[in-house]
C-alpha positions in Angstrom: 98.6 -98.8 65.4 101.8 -97.4 66.9 102.7 -97.7 70.6 102.4 -94.6 72.6 105.7 -92.7 73.1 107.3 -93.3 76.5 107.6 -90.0 78.3 111.2 -88.8 78.8 112.0 -86.0 81.3 113.9 -83.6 79.0 115.4 -81.7 81.9 116.9 -85.0 83.3 118.0 -86.0 79.8 119.9 -82.7 79.4 121.5 -83.0 82.8 122.8 -86.5 81.9 124.1 -85.2 78.6 125.8 -82.3 80.3 127.6 -84.9 82.5 128.9 -86.4 79.2 126.7 -89.6 79.5 126.7 -91.5 76.2 123.5 -92.0 74.2 123.6 -95.7 75.2 123.8 -94.8 78.9 121.0 -92.3 78.6 118.8 -94.8 76.7 119.5 -97.4 79.4 118.6 -94.9 82.1 115.2 -94.2 80.5 114.8 -97.8 79.5 114.3 -97.0 75.8 116.3 -97.8 72.7 119.3 -95.9 71.5 117.4 -95.2 68.3 114.6 -93.6 70.3 117.0 -91.2 72.1 118.8 -90.3 68.9 115.7 -89.8 66.8 113.9 -87.7 69.4 116.7 -85.8 71.2 120.0 -85.8 69.2 120.1 -82.0 68.9 119.3 -81.4 72.6 121.9 -84.0 73.6 124.6 -82.4 71.4 123.8 -78.9 72.8 123.8 -80.2 76.4 127.2 -82.0 75.9 128.7 -78.8 74.6 127.4 -76.9 77.7 128.8 -79.6 79.9 132.2 -79.6 78.2 132.4 -75.8 78.6 131.6 -76.2 82.3 134.4 -78.7 82.7 136.8 -76.5 80.8 135.9 -73.6 83.1 136.5 -75.8 86.2 139.9 -76.9 84.8 141.0 -73.3 84.2 139.8 -72.4 87.7 142.1 -75.2 89.1 145.0 -73.9 87.0 144.5 -70.4 88.4 144.2 -71.8 91.9 147.7 -73.2 91.5 147.2 -76.9 90.5 150.4 -77.9 88.8 148.9 -81.2 87.6 146.0 -79.4 85.9 148.4 -76.8 84.4 150.4 -79.6 82.8 147.3 -81.3 81.5 146.0 -78.0 80.0 149.4 -77.3 78.4 149.4 -80.7 76.8 145.7 -80.5 75.6 145.6 -76.9 74.3 149.1 -75.9 73.5 150.4 -79.3 72.3 153.1 -79.6 74.9 154.6 -83.0 75.3 156.8 -84.7 77.9 160.3 -85.3 76.6 161.3 -88.9 76.9 165.0 -89.8 76.7 166.2 -93.4 76.3 169.8 -94.5 76.3 169.9 -97.3 73.8 173.7 -97.6 74.0 173.3 -100.0 77.0 171.1 -102.5 75.1 173.0 -105.8 75.0 172.5 -106.4 71.3 173.7 -103.9 68.7 170.9 -104.9 66.3 168.4 -104.2 69.0 170.0 -100.9 69.8 170.0 -99.9 66.1 166.3 -100.9 65.8 165.5 -98.7 68.9 167.4 -95.8 67.4 165.5 -96.2 64.1 162.1 -96.3 65.8 162.9 -93.3 68.1 163.9 -91.2 65.1 160.7 -92.1 63.3 162.4 -93.8 60.4 160.3 -96.4 58.5 163.2 -98.0 56.6 
């Protein structure tokens, strides 16, 4: 005879998933196994995580519109592929072999 199912508050589960809690964290919160959470609620968790992600994205864009330079930079990197340019002067390295290796790596050569 199987054990009775432990009751899990689905509203609470969805709130935790919206906050991007992992399945392991949710299982620990409800004191059940990871398998129980996945088996019974995988679809609900996936939907809630998507809603939570959308809420976070909305908040991030709101911060950009309000003038947050840090958030603007983050969003440019995440969604438009912008990268910070890093310059390194290898000519001052004490060893020419080391400088050559640095140049090779910076240029992406696999020789």
